[in-house]
C-alpha positions in Angstrom: 107.0 66.4 51.1 106.0 69.8 51.4 108.0 71.8 54.0 106.1 73.1 57.0 107.8 75.8 59.3 107.5 75.5 62.7 105.3 78.6 64.1 106.0 77.8 68.0 109.7 77.2 68.2 111.7 76.5 71.2 112.5 80.1 71.4 108.8 81.1 71.4 108.3 78.5 74.5 111.2 80.1 76.5 109.3 83.8 76.4 106.2 82.4 77.0 104.5 84.6 79.9 102.0 82.5 82.1 98.9 84.8 82.7 97.8 85.4 86.5 96.0 82.8 88.2 92.6 84.2 88.7 92.8 85.2 84.8 93.8 81.6 83.9 90.6 80.8 86.2 88.3 82.9 84.6 87.5 84.9 87.9 89.0 88.1 87.3 89.2 90.9 84.6 92.6 92.6 85.7 92.2 95.4 82.8 89.0 96.5 85.0 90.9 95.7 88.0 94.1 98.0 87.8 91.9 101.1 86.6 89.7 100.6 90.1 92.8 100.4 92.2 95.3 102.6 90.8 95.8 105.4 93.1 97.5 109.1 92.3 101.0 109.2 93.4 100.1 112.4 95.6 97.8 110.9 97.7 100.4 108.5 99.1 99.1 105.7 101.0 95.5 106.4 100.9 93.4 103.5 100.2 91.0 103.6 97.5 87.6 101.7 98.2 85.6 99.4 96.1 81.9 98.4 96.6 81.8 94.9 95.4 78.9 93.0 95.1 78.8 89.2 94.2 76.0 86.7 93.4 75.4 83.1 94.4 72.6 80.6 94.1 71.4 81.6 97.8 73.3 84.6 98.5 74.5 88.0 98.0 77.8 88.9 99.3 78.4 93.0 99.6 82.1 94.3 100.6 83.7 97.2 101.0 87.3 96.2 99.8 90.6 98.3 99.5 93.8 96.7 97.6 97.4 96.7 98.9 100.6 95.1 97.5 99.8 92.3 100.3 96.4 91.6 98.8 92.7 93.4 99.5 91.5 94.0 102.9 87.9 93.9 103.8 86.8 97.1 105.7 83.2 95.7 106.0 81.2 93.2 104.8 77.2 92.4 104.7 75.3 89.0 103.4 72.0 88.3 102.4 71.7 85.5 105.0 71.9 88.0 107.5 68.4 89.7 106.5 66.4 87.0 108.5 67.6 88.9 111.6 65.9 92.1 110.3 62.7 90.4 109.3 62.9 89.4 105.7 62.3 85.5 105.9 62.4 84.2 102.2 63.4 85.5 98.9 67.3 86.5 100.0 68.6 86.7 96.4 66.0 88.9 94.4 66.1 92.5 93.8 64.5 93.8 96.9 67.1 91.3 98.9 69.9 93.2 97.0 68.4 96.9 98.0 68.4 95.6 101.9 72.0 94.2 101.5 73.2 97.2 99.8 71.8 99.3 102.9 73.0 97.3 105.3 76.6 97.2 104.3 76.0 101.3 103.9 74.7 101.8 107.3 77.4 99.4 108.8 80.3 101.0 107.4 79.3 104.4 108.3 78.4 103.3 111.9 81.9 102.0 111.9 83.6 105.2 110.6 81.2 107.4 113.1 79.6 109.0 110.1 76.3 107.4 110.8 74.8 110.3 112.4 76.3 112.8 109.9 74.7 111.0 106.8 71.5 109.4 107.2 70.9 109.1 103.4 67.5 108.9 101.7 65.5 107.5 104.5 62.3 106.5 102.5 63.0 104.8 99.2 60.9 106.7 96.4 62.6 105.0 93.7 64.1 108.4 92.6 68.2 108.9 92.0 69.7 110.0 95.1 73.2 111.2 95.8 74.6 112.1 98.9 75.8 116.0 99.8 79.0 116.5 101.3 78.6 118.0 105.0 80.3 121.0 106.6 83.1 118.8 108.8 83.8 115.4 107.3 83.2 114.6 103.6 81.3 111.4 102.8 82.7 107.8 102.4 83.4 107.3 98.7 83.9 104.1 97.0 83.8 102.6 93.5 81.6 100.0 92.1 83.0 96.7 91.4 80.8 94.4 89.3 83.6 91.8 88.5 82.6 89.9 85.6 78.8 90.7 85.5 77.0 92.2 82.3 75.6 95.5 83.3 72.5 94.8 81.8 69.5 97.6 83.0 67.5 96.3 85.9 70.3 94.1 86.8 70.1 93.0 90.8 73.5 94.6 91.3 72.4 97.9 90.6 69.3 97.3 93.4 72.6 96.9 95.7 74.3 99.9 94.3 70.8 101.7 94.9 70.7 100.5 98.8 74.2 101.6 99.3 73.4 105.1 98.1 70.3 105.2 100.0 72.1 104.4 102.9 74.9 107.3 102.7 77.7 106.4 100.7 79.0 108.1 98.1 79.2 106.1 94.7 79.7 107.5 91.1 76.9 106.6 89.3 74.2 107.1 86.5 70.7 105.9 86.9 70.8 104.8 83.1 71.2 101.0 84.4 68.4 100.9 87.2 65.0 99.0 87.1 62.5 101.5 85.5 64.8 103.5 83.2 63.4 104.0 79.8 65.9 103.9 76.6 63.4 105.7 74.5 62.7 108.8 76.6 66.2 108.6 78.6 64.4 108.9 81.7 64.0 106.8 84.8 60.5 106.0 86.0 60.8 106.2 89.8 57.4 104.5 90.3 58.7 101.1 88.4 61.9 101.3 90.5 60.1 101.6 93.5 58.0 98.7 92.8 61.3 96.6 92.4 62.8 97.9 95.8 59.7 96.8 97.3 59.0 93.7 95.7 56.1 94.9 93.8 57.2 92.5 91.0 57.5 89.6 93.1 53.9 90.2 94.3 52.6 90.5 90.9 54.1 87.2 89.8 52.7 85.6 92.8 49.1 86.7 92.2 49.6 85.6 88.4 50.7 82.1 89.4 47.8 81.8 92.2 45.0 82.5 89.4 46.6 80.9 86.2 49.1 77.9 88.1 48.2 77.0 91.5 50.4 73.9 91.4 53.8 75.9 90.1 52.6 78.6 92.7 53.2 75.6 95.7 56.5 74.5 94.5 57.9 78.1 93.5 56.9 79.9 96.4 57.1 77.1 99.0 59.4 79.4 101.7 56.9 82.4 101.1 54.3 79.8 102.0 55.9 78.0 104.9 56.5 81.8 106.4 53.2 82.6 105.8 54.0 85.5 103.5 51.3 87.1 101.1 51.6 88.8 98.1 49.9 91.9 99.6 52.2 92.1 102.8 55.7 91.9 101.1 55.7 95.5 101.0 54.9 96.3 104.3 57.5 93.8 105.3 60.3 95.3 103.3 59.2 98.6 105.1 60.1 97.1 108.6 63.3 95.6 107.5 64.5 98.8 106.1 63.5 100.4 109.3 65.3 97.4 111.3 68.5 97.8 109.4 68.5 101.4 110.2 67.9 101.1 113.6 70.9 98.7 114.1 73.0 97.7 111.5 75.8 95.9 113.6 76.9 92.6 112.7 74.8 89.9 114.9 76.6 87.2 116.4 75.5 83.3 115.6 73.0 81.9 118.1 74.3 78.4 116.9 76.1 76.8 119.8 79.7 75.7 119.3 80.2 71.8 118.6 81.0 69.7 121.7 83.4 67.8 119.6 85.3 68.3 116.8 83.8 66.4 113.7 86.6 64.1 111.8 86.5 63.1 108.5 89.8 61.0 108.7 90.8 58.1 111.0 92.5 59.2 114.0 96.6 58.7 113.9 97.2 55.6 116.4 100.2 55.2 118.8 102.9 52.5 118.3 101.1 50.9 121.6 97.7 51.1 119.8 98.6 49.5 116.6 100.6 46.9 118.4 97.6 45.5 120.5 95.2 46.0 117.3 97.6 43.8 115.6 97.6 41.4 118.5 93.7 41.0 118.7 93.4 40.5 114.8 96.0 37.8 115.0 94.2 36.5 118.0 90.8 36.3 115.9 92.5 34.7 113.0 94.1 32.0 115.1 90.6 31.6 116.9 88.9 31.5 113.5 91.4 28.8 112.2 90.9 26.5 115.6 87.4 26.6 114.9 87.8 25.3 111.3 89.9 22.5 112.6 87.5 21.3 115.1 84.7 21.3 112.1 86.8 19.0 110.0 87.5 16.5 113.0 83.7 16.6 114.0 83.3 15.5 110.3 85.5 12.4 109.9 
């Protein structure tokens, strides 16, 4: 019999160190996180803010977050499901919606810090790269882009949210290489292409193509657009109104949904001793009555 050396001995398992929970779940890249949240010692307890953007199937989540020893603290947040309040009724997860969500968060956090009048940002989105210039009194609000585990490909929706935050007046270190419309051959950003994505031009083009070639597919793919009466030609005008409405009032809207009158239970109510006792008596009486009825039927048959 061949001797096989044990590679993982008892000593190995005694020294085994379990990784962090969110690393085991595959949710957090701690190598990237530690580099984003590390603060210089000479800045003492000054919070280091991150511009965090995450995408779900039906929503976009944008937050301004700072890390502390007790956990992360959210300074402000904006969601794509808030955009219907500003006039965007359908298409809440595309590039144009990501831009609107970033714009909403940027204006909201500046209003909270009373910087909104000093830093108005880029009022009209032209698609060109924009970086805020510091004013005489207070410096612009600075945050670092946190992409999480997302692959940062050119034209990714996360850069639409970044562009919205930049146009809102936030100071976020960035490059224009990942915006939609950047040409890697000429190494320049095509502002017209980028503007088309911000105002939903790629959506309008796809809608027109489906109307001509595959009308049935258009009915299913753009059913919400059809239901809300949105045509390919009026998407840009609608998005311009959304941008104006966000700048006019970026504060969080309270839900108009009425509070539930009764708490919805998913488990049975816990009974008291008296209730359990009376319930048992009822069951016994019912069993006795059923047994009595069976005896009567047997006597009638005889």
